[in-house]
C-alpha positions in Angstrom: 37.6 -21.4 -21.9 41.4 -22.1 -23.1 41.6 -24.3 -25.8 44.6 -26.2 -24.8 45.2 -29.3 -26.0 47.7 -32.5 -24.7 50.7 -31.2 -27.1 50.4 -27.6 -25.3 50.4 -28.7 -22.5 53.7 -30.8 -22.7 55.6 -28.4 -24.5 54.7 -25.8 -21.9 55.9 -28.6 -19.2 59.3 -29.3 -21.1 60.0 -25.5 -21.4 59.1 -25.2 -17.3 61.6 -28.0 -16.7 64.7 -26.3 -18.9 64.0 -23.3 -17.1 63.5 -24.4 -13.1 65.4 -27.6 -13.5 64.7 -30.5 -11.9 65.3 -29.4 -8.2 62.8 -26.5 -8.5 60.2 -28.4 -10.6 58.2 -30.2 -7.5 58.0 -27.1 -5.8 56.7 -24.9 -8.5 54.0 -27.7 -9.7 52.8 -27.9 -5.6 52.6 -23.8 -5.5 51.1 -23.6 -9.0 48.0 -26.5 -7.5 47.7 -24.6 -4.5 47.3 -21.4 -6.4 44.5 -23.1 -8.6 42.6 -24.9 -5.7 42.4 -21.4 -3.9 41.2 -20.0 -7.5 38.8 -23.1 -7.3 37.7 -22.6 -3.9 37.2 -18.7 -4.3 34.9 -19.2 -7.4 33.1 -21.8 -5.6 31.9 -19.5 -2.7 31.5 -16.9 -5.1 29.4 -18.5 -6.5 27.4 -20.0 -3.8 26.8 -16.4 -2.4 25.5 -15.2 -5.5 22.8 -17.9 -5.6 22.1 -17.4 -2.2 21.8 -13.9 -2.9 19.5 -14.7 -5.8 17.6 -17.1 -3.9 16.8 -14.6 -0.9 15.8 -12.3 -3.5 13.3 -14.6 -5.0 12.0 -15.2 -1.6 11.2 -11.5 -1.0 9.4 -11.2 -4.1 7.1 -14.0 -3.4 6.5 -12.3 0.1 5.5 -9.2 -1.6 3.2 -10.9 -3.6 1.7 -12.6 -1.2 1.5 -9.1 1.1 -0.5 -7.7 -1.9 -3.0 -10.9 -2.3 -3.5 -10.6 1.2 -4.1 -6.4 1.4 -6.3 -7.3 -1.7 -8.3 -9.9 0.3 -8.3 -7.5 3.3 -9.8 -4.6 1.0 -12.7 -7.1 -0.5 -13.8 -8.1 2.9 -13.9 -4.6 3.8 -15.9 -3.1 0.9 -18.3 -6.4 1.6 -18.7 -5.4 5.4 -19.2 -1.6 4.4 -22.0 -2.9 2.1 -23.8 -5.0 4.5 -25.1 -3.9 7.5 -23.7 -5.7 11.0 -26.2 -7.7 13.3 -25.7 -4.5 15.5 -26.6 -2.0 12.9 -29.3 -4.0 11.8 -30.9 -3.9 15.3 -30.7 -0.1 15.5 -32.3 0.1 12.2 -35.3 -1.9 13.5 -35.7 -0.1 16.2 -35.7 3.1 14.3 -38.1 2.3 11.9 -41.7 3.1 13.2 -43.6 0.2 14.3 -47.1 -0.2 12.8 -50.5 -0.4 14.9 -52.5 -3.3 14.6 -55.7 -2.5 12.3 -57.9 -2.8 15.5 -55.9 0.1 17.4 -55.3 2.3 14.2 -59.3 1.8 13.4 -60.4 2.8 17.0 -58.4 5.8 16.7 -60.2 6.6 13.3 -63.1 7.0 15.0 
């Protein structure tokens, strides 16, 4: 991120020691470390929250895909059921068909 080497850090530390003095330097370093820790924690929390939201979005996408697959299967099942009559419908069709008379009875009626 920042291209700061050891020499640059050393120069910053010497300038800070001169400006702040030896009495205030430890307190300033503690404050800098505390702020740095807060920044890191906030960045980590933000990163984890974003990852969690992305994971939830992925789960939602998968759920929608599965629902579409299930709906497709239900539609296919319905179309197959409409093509094939059920056993009750088959029984009704059999009852509606005229029954053939035996040949002997049909021959007797002709005479």
